[in-house]
matplotlib code that plots the C-alpha trace (Angstrom):
import matplotlib.pyplot as plt

x = [109.0, 110.5, 113.9, 114.9, 117.5, 118.3, 119.5, 123.1, 123.8, 122.3, 124.5, 127.6, 126.6, 126.2, 129.9, 131.6, 131.1, 127.4, 127.0, 128.8, 126.2, 123.3, 121.8, 120.5, 116.7, 115.3, 111.8, 109.7, 108.5, 110.5, 109.7, 110.3, 112.0, 115.4, 116.9, 118.5, 117.4, 116.2, 118.4, 116.4, 113.6, 112.1, 109.2, 108.6, 109.2, 109.7, 107.4, 107.3, 104.0, 103.1, 101.1, 97.6, 97.0, 94.0, 92.7, 94.3, 97.1, 96.3, 97.9, 98.7, 100.7, 97.6, 98.7, 100.4, 103.7, 103.8, 104.1, 102.3, 105.0, 104.6, 107.4, 107.0, 110.6, 109.5, 107.5, 104.0, 103.1, 99.9, 99.1, 97.4, 94.0, 94.2, 95.0, 97.8, 100.5, 102.7, 105.9, 106.7, 108.8, 107.5, 109.4, 112.4, 110.3, 109.4, 105.6, 103.1, 99.7, 97.2, 94.5, 91.8, 92.1, 95.4, 93.6, 92.1, 94.6, 94.4, 97.2, 97.3, 98.8, 101.7, 103.8, 107.2, 107.5, 105.2, 104.2, 103.7, 103.0, 100.4, 100.7, 101.6, 101.8, 105.6, 107.8, 111.3, 112.6, 115.7, 115.2, 112.5, 115.2, 114.8, 114.0, 112.2, 112.6, 110.5, 113.2, 111.5, 114.8, 115.8, 116.1, 116.1, 112.5, 113.6, 115.1, 112.5, 112.0, 115.0, 115.5, 118.2, 118.1, 120.1, 122.2, 121.5, 122.9, 125.5, 126.6, 126.5, 126.3, 123.5, 122.1, 120.6, 117.7, 115.8, 112.4, 110.4, 107.1, 107.8, 106.5, 109.1, 112.6, 116.1, 119.2, 122.1, 125.3, 128.2, 126.2, 126.7, 126.9, 127.6, 129.8, 129.4, 126.6, 124.0, 120.5, 118.7, 117.1, 115.9, 117.2, 116.3, 117.5, 118.5, 116.3, 119.1, 122.3, 120.7, 122.9, 121.5, 121.5, 121.4, 120.8, 122.0, 123.2, 127.0, 128.0, 126.6, 125.6, 126.8, 124.8, 127.4, 129.1, 132.5, 132.8, 130.5, 131.0, 129.3, 126.1, 123.2, 124.1, 123.0, 125.2, 124.9, 126.4, 126.1, 126.2, 125.9, 124.8, 123.3, 126.1, 129.2, 128.7, 130.9, 132.0, 129.3, 129.8, 128.3, 125.9, 123.7, 124.9, 123.4, 124.8, 124.7, 121.3, 119.8, 121.3, 120.2, 117.4, 119.8, 120.2, 121.8, 125.1, 123.8, 121.0, 121.6, 120.0, 120.6, 119.1, 117.4, 117.6, 118.5, 116.3, 116.0, 113.9, 113.7, 110.7, 110.3, 113.7, 114.6, 115.5, 113.7, 114.0, 111.9, 114.4, 113.4, 115.1, 115.6, 115.9, 117.5, 116.2, 117.7, 119.4, 117.2, 118.0, 116.7, 113.8, 112.8, 114.3, 112.2, 112.8, 115.5, 117.7, 117.5, 114.4, 112.9, 110.5, 111.2, 109.7, 110.1, 112.0, 112.5, 115.9, 116.6, 119.1, 119.6, 121.5, 120.7, 124.3, 124.8, 122.0, 120.8, 118.7, 115.8, 116.3, 113.5, 113.7, 110.1, 108.6, 106.7, 105.5, 105.3, 105.0, 101.5, 99.8, 98.5, 99.6, 102.6, 104.2, 107.4, 107.8, 110.2, 110.9, 109.1, 108.4, 111.0, 109.2, 105.8, 102.9, 101.0, 97.3, 95.1, 96.1, 97.8, 101.1, 100.8, 103.7, 103.4, 105.6, 106.1, 104.3, 105.2, 102.7, 105.4, 108.7, 111.5, 112.4, 108.8, 108.1, 106.4, 103.5, 102.1, 104.6, 103.3, 104.5, 102.1, 102.0, 100.6, 99.9, 100.6, 99.1, 100.0, 98.6, 100.6, 104.1, 103.0, 106.1, 107.1, 106.0, 107.2, 104.6, 103.9, 101.7, 100.3, 103.6, 104.1, 106.6, 109.0, 110.6, 112.9, 114.2, 117.5, 117.6, 116.4, 115.9, 113.3, 113.9, 110.2, 107.4, 106.3, 103.5, 103.7, 101.7, 101.6, 100.8, 99.7, 97.1, 96.1, 92.6, 93.1, 95.4, 96.8, 99.7, 100.9, 103.9, 106.3, 108.8, 112.2, 115.1, 118.4, 119.6, 116.5, 114.6, 110.8, 109.8, 107.1, 103.7, 104.8, 104.6, 102.4, 99.9, 99.6, 99.3, 96.2, 95.7, 95.5, 93.3, 92.3, 93.7, 94.9, 97.7, 97.6, 96.9, 97.5, 99.5, 98.8, 99.1, 96.8, 98.3, 100.2, 99.4, 102.9, 106.5, 108.8, 111.2, 114.9, 115.6, 117.1, 114.4, 113.6, 110.3, 109.4, 106.5, 104.7, 102.5, 100.4, 98.8, 99.6, 101.6, 103.6, 104.5, 105.9, 105.9, 106.1, 107.4, 105.8, 107.3, 104.7, 104.1]
y = [141.7, 142.1, 140.6, 137.3, 138.8, 135.6, 133.7, 134.7, 134.1, 130.6, 129.8, 131.0, 128.8, 125.7, 125.5, 124.3, 120.6, 121.0, 123.2, 120.5, 118.0, 120.0, 118.1, 120.2, 120.3, 118.3, 118.8, 116.1, 115.4, 116.6, 115.0, 116.7, 113.7, 115.5, 118.9, 118.3, 121.1, 123.2, 126.2, 127.6, 126.6, 128.1, 127.4, 124.0, 120.5, 117.3, 114.5, 110.9, 109.3, 105.7, 103.9, 102.7, 99.0, 96.8, 94.7, 91.5, 90.3, 90.2, 86.9, 84.0, 80.8, 78.6, 75.9, 72.7, 73.5, 77.0, 75.9, 79.0, 81.2, 83.9, 86.4, 89.7, 89.6, 89.8, 92.1, 93.4, 95.0, 96.5, 95.9, 98.2, 96.4, 97.3, 93.8, 93.0, 90.3, 89.2, 87.2, 86.2, 83.7, 80.7, 77.8, 77.8, 78.7, 81.6, 81.7, 83.6, 85.1, 87.3, 89.8, 92.1, 94.7, 94.1, 92.9, 89.5, 87.1, 83.9, 81.3, 79.8, 76.3, 75.2, 72.1, 73.7, 72.7, 69.9, 69.0, 65.3, 65.0, 67.8, 71.2, 74.3, 78.0, 77.8, 78.8, 78.1, 76.0, 77.7, 80.1, 82.3, 85.0, 86.6, 89.7, 90.1, 92.9, 93.9, 95.5, 98.1, 99.1, 95.6, 95.3, 91.5, 90.4, 87.1, 88.9, 91.4, 89.8, 89.2, 87.6, 87.1, 84.3, 84.0, 80.8, 80.5, 82.0, 79.3, 78.9, 82.6, 84.2, 85.1, 83.4, 85.2, 84.1, 85.7, 85.2, 86.6, 86.5, 86.1, 82.6, 80.4, 81.1, 80.2, 80.3, 82.5, 80.6, 81.3, 81.5, 82.7, 86.2, 87.7, 85.2, 86.7, 87.9, 86.1, 87.5, 89.4, 92.8, 93.9, 94.6, 97.7, 99.6, 103.2, 105.0, 107.6, 105.6, 102.3, 100.6, 97.6, 98.0, 94.9, 95.6, 92.7, 91.6, 91.4, 89.2, 86.2, 87.5, 86.1, 85.4, 87.2, 89.7, 91.1, 93.5, 95.4, 92.9, 90.2, 92.1, 92.4, 95.4, 96.9, 96.9, 97.7, 96.0, 97.4, 96.0, 97.1, 93.7, 91.8, 89.2, 91.0, 92.8, 95.1, 94.0, 94.9, 98.1, 98.7, 101.7, 101.1, 100.2, 100.7, 103.5, 104.6, 106.2, 102.9, 101.1, 103.7, 101.4, 98.5, 97.6, 94.1, 93.0, 91.0, 93.4, 95.4, 96.9, 95.5, 96.0, 92.8, 93.7, 96.5, 97.9, 100.9, 102.2, 105.4, 107.6, 110.9, 112.7, 110.8, 107.2, 105.8, 102.6, 101.1, 99.0, 96.5, 97.7, 94.7, 95.3, 92.0, 91.7, 88.2, 85.2, 82.1, 78.5, 77.2, 74.8, 73.8, 73.9, 76.9, 79.0, 81.6, 82.2, 86.0, 87.4, 90.8, 93.1, 94.5, 97.7, 99.5, 102.8, 105.3, 106.0, 108.4, 108.9, 110.9, 108.2, 104.9, 104.6, 107.0, 106.7, 108.9, 108.2, 110.5, 113.0, 111.4, 107.7, 106.7, 103.8, 104.3, 100.6, 100.2, 96.8, 95.7, 93.5, 90.6, 89.7, 92.0, 92.0, 92.0, 93.8, 92.0, 92.4, 94.9, 94.6, 95.6, 98.9, 100.4, 100.9, 104.2, 103.3, 106.3, 108.9, 106.4, 104.6, 100.9, 99.0, 95.2, 93.8, 90.6, 90.5, 88.0, 87.1, 86.9, 88.6, 87.2, 84.3, 83.1, 79.4, 77.7, 77.4, 79.9, 81.9, 82.6, 84.9, 86.6, 89.3, 92.5, 96.0, 99.5, 102.6, 106.3, 109.3, 110.0, 111.1, 110.7, 109.2, 112.6, 116.2, 119.6, 120.9, 124.4, 125.5, 129.0, 130.8, 131.0, 128.5, 129.3, 126.8, 127.9, 125.6, 125.7, 127.4, 125.8, 126.9, 125.6, 125.6, 126.4, 127.4, 124.8, 124.2, 123.7, 121.1, 120.9, 118.0, 119.7, 119.4, 123.0, 122.2, 123.9, 126.7, 128.1, 127.9, 130.3, 130.0, 132.8, 132.7, 134.3, 134.9, 133.1, 135.9, 135.7, 138.7, 138.3, 138.1, 140.5, 138.9, 136.0, 137.5, 136.2, 138.9, 137.6, 133.9, 131.9, 130.7, 126.9, 126.2, 122.6, 119.0, 117.6, 115.7, 117.6, 121.3, 123.4, 126.5, 129.8, 133.6, 136.4, 136.9, 133.6, 130.0, 128.8, 129.1, 131.4, 130.0, 130.8, 132.3, 130.9, 130.9, 129.5, 128.6, 130.0, 128.2, 130.1, 127.9, 128.1, 125.1, 123.0, 119.8, 120.1, 116.7, 117.4, 119.5, 118.6, 120.8, 119.9, 121.4, 122.7, 120.3]
z = [78.6, 75.1, 75.7, 77.2, 79.6, 81.5, 78.4, 78.5, 82.3, 81.9, 79.0, 80.9, 83.9, 81.7, 80.9, 77.7, 78.4, 78.9, 75.8, 73.7, 75.0, 73.7, 70.7, 67.8, 67.9, 64.9, 63.6, 65.4, 68.9, 71.9, 75.2, 78.5, 80.0, 80.2, 79.8, 76.5, 74.1, 77.1, 77.9, 80.7, 83.0, 86.2, 88.5, 86.9, 88.3, 86.3, 87.2, 86.0, 85.5, 86.3, 83.6, 84.2, 84.2, 83.4, 86.2, 85.0, 82.7, 78.9, 78.2, 80.6, 80.2, 80.3, 77.9, 79.1, 77.3, 78.9, 82.5, 83.8, 82.2, 79.6, 79.2, 77.4, 76.2, 72.6, 70.3, 69.8, 66.5, 65.2, 61.5, 59.0, 59.6, 63.3, 64.4, 66.9, 66.8, 69.7, 70.0, 73.5, 75.5, 77.4, 78.9, 76.6, 73.5, 71.2, 71.0, 68.9, 69.5, 67.7, 68.9, 67.4, 70.2, 71.9, 75.1, 74.3, 72.7, 70.7, 70.3, 66.8, 66.6, 64.4, 63.8, 64.5, 68.1, 69.4, 73.0, 73.4, 69.7, 69.6, 67.9, 69.9, 69.3, 69.7, 66.7, 68.0, 70.8, 72.1, 75.1, 76.6, 77.1, 73.7, 71.7, 68.3, 65.9, 62.8, 60.8, 58.6, 57.1, 55.9, 52.1, 52.0, 52.4, 53.8, 56.9, 57.8, 61.2, 63.4, 66.8, 69.3, 71.9, 75.0, 75.1, 78.8, 82.0, 82.5, 78.9, 77.9, 74.5, 72.1, 69.0, 66.0, 63.9, 60.9, 59.2, 56.3, 58.0, 61.7, 61.7, 60.0, 61.5, 60.3, 62.4, 61.4, 60.5, 62.8, 66.0, 68.7, 67.1, 70.6, 72.4, 75.9, 78.1, 80.0, 79.3, 76.6, 77.0, 73.6, 70.1, 68.1, 65.0, 65.2, 62.6, 61.9, 61.9, 61.0, 63.6, 65.4, 69.2, 71.4, 75.1, 77.2, 80.6, 80.0, 82.9, 84.8, 88.2, 91.5, 94.6, 96.8, 94.4, 95.4, 92.5, 90.1, 87.2, 89.3, 89.5, 87.0, 84.8, 81.5, 78.4, 74.8, 71.7, 68.2, 64.7, 61.1, 59.7, 62.7, 62.4, 63.7, 67.0, 69.1, 72.5, 75.0, 76.9, 80.3, 80.2, 83.3, 86.8, 90.3, 92.5, 96.1, 95.6, 94.5, 97.5, 100.1, 101.3, 102.2, 105.8, 105.6, 104.1, 101.1, 100.2, 97.0, 93.9, 90.4, 87.0, 86.0, 82.3, 80.0, 77.2, 75.0, 72.1, 70.0, 70.8, 69.0, 69.1, 72.2, 73.3, 76.3, 78.4, 81.1, 83.0, 85.7, 89.0, 91.2, 95.0, 96.3, 99.9, 100.6, 99.1, 99.6, 100.0, 96.7, 97.1, 93.5, 90.1, 89.0, 92.1, 92.1, 95.2, 94.5, 96.2, 96.2, 94.3, 90.8, 89.4, 86.0, 86.1, 83.2, 81.7, 78.8, 76.0, 72.8, 70.9, 72.5, 73.6, 76.5, 79.1, 82.0, 85.1, 86.1, 88.8, 90.9, 90.5, 90.8, 88.9, 85.6, 86.0, 89.8, 91.5, 92.0, 94.6, 92.6, 89.1, 88.9, 92.3, 90.2, 86.9, 84.6, 80.8, 78.5, 74.8, 72.2, 71.9, 72.9, 70.6, 69.8, 70.0, 69.3, 71.8, 74.2, 74.6, 75.2, 76.7, 77.3, 80.1, 82.2, 85.5, 88.2, 90.9, 93.6, 94.4, 92.2, 94.5, 95.0, 94.9, 91.9, 92.5, 93.3, 91.2, 87.7, 84.9, 82.5, 79.9, 81.3, 79.9, 81.0, 79.3, 79.2, 77.5, 74.3, 75.3, 78.9, 80.6, 82.2, 82.3, 83.4, 85.9, 87.0, 89.9, 90.8, 90.1, 86.3, 85.0, 82.1, 79.8, 76.9, 74.2, 72.4, 69.0, 65.8, 62.2, 59.7, 56.0, 55.5, 57.7, 60.3, 62.7, 66.4, 68.3, 72.1, 74.5, 77.7, 80.4, 81.1, 82.2, 85.6, 84.3, 81.1, 78.7, 76.0, 73.7, 72.6, 69.8, 70.3, 67.9, 68.5, 70.8, 73.0, 71.6, 71.1, 67.4, 66.4, 66.4, 68.6, 72.1, 74.9, 74.2, 70.6, 71.6, 71.6, 75.2, 75.8, 78.8, 78.3, 78.3, 75.0, 73.3, 70.0, 70.7, 67.6, 68.7, 67.0, 67.4, 66.4, 63.0, 62.6, 62.8, 61.8, 62.9, 60.9, 58.4, 57.6, 61.0, 64.1, 66.8, 70.2, 71.9, 75.3, 77.1, 79.9, 82.0, 85.2, 86.9, 83.9, 83.0, 79.8, 78.2, 74.7, 71.7, 68.0, 65.2, 61.9, 58.7, 56.3, 53.3]

ax = plt.figure().add_subplot(projection="3d")
ax.plot(x, y, z, "-o")
ax.set_aspect("equal")
plt.show()
């Protein structure tokens, strides 16, 4: 087939509003978590993938000052020497830990916050509802690390801190920088606009809500300087699909927290979806009246401001049976470790309203293959996926993340009108028939993508799962 005949009918069916929503494809990694930058697909199904988990948490609240609570509401980074550092919340404190492999953690002791006169690994005594950011774009070396703490559910608002090394922290003058909102999600910085994004819970939830604003929702506030923030705007709310399981009056679905982070050319979030099964009579000061399981579901965006749900709302961090019966906060952003994505999160040993004890909170870990949150899958009938047009200033190389170990995949290159470019047809393509996260794509007479011409990619796959592709301009 020399021409892509179905291109024009598909464009006409999209409508002007949908065409305007298409984001220009940028050189880099494109995930298949959404249909942005896809103008046509057939015989493929999008599937989300749950992360694999170790058999136990990686860090528990085993010190006297931690009270069996370790919240992954902070940050994990990997340094140039391969070591890991973690900032996490515990019993109203920001705490610190280090690791050689990201699995076994040590808690160095400091004098910033004592426990009965003894040193602890706590750095700031403020709140365990917090987020930490390593700001790689900050020009002031004294403010490379930033943090925002919730001022508490009852008081509301958020307090900003900064640090040169992530160990010694100073409070911003003029706190609270965000005077409203009840719980922190995470803070990130947009690598393109350099805006700070704070994902927060904008309102204090009610046990028996009468309107949407009395539920747990997700909101975003932005800032250019980390001190002056926009009024939070709700971007994530439960709908009728989320509440389809409810059979009793007070049962409902809420989003325990909101989070988001840039990944490749996309933004992703793994939000804790909370199914409230009952409102309990509170029995101790650490027990919540809201009871029910919590799981982590994937959301997507192209700018970190407007968010979409997945077509099939299956968890990417499902509730477990022992240490993570409920899945709470996730780290500020995941880590790329070799050919895997690592995401640290909070696991609870009970449903949210479980009594303490036995309720404990610990830092857990979920892993995916590189770019492995979702894929477009084809079975025996050949699947087709066509990207929107792009143009390279110089030749580039194409890298594919696909599991074609039980089938095959080839890539064709079309011009901007949908015509096959000479030398880039399926018959010219090198067949991929194995599983790999960095397949180098090539054709009989070409190993690179053409330059100075508008072109599109057409993936043809059978019995394969397509996760992502990366366009790398030649050096």
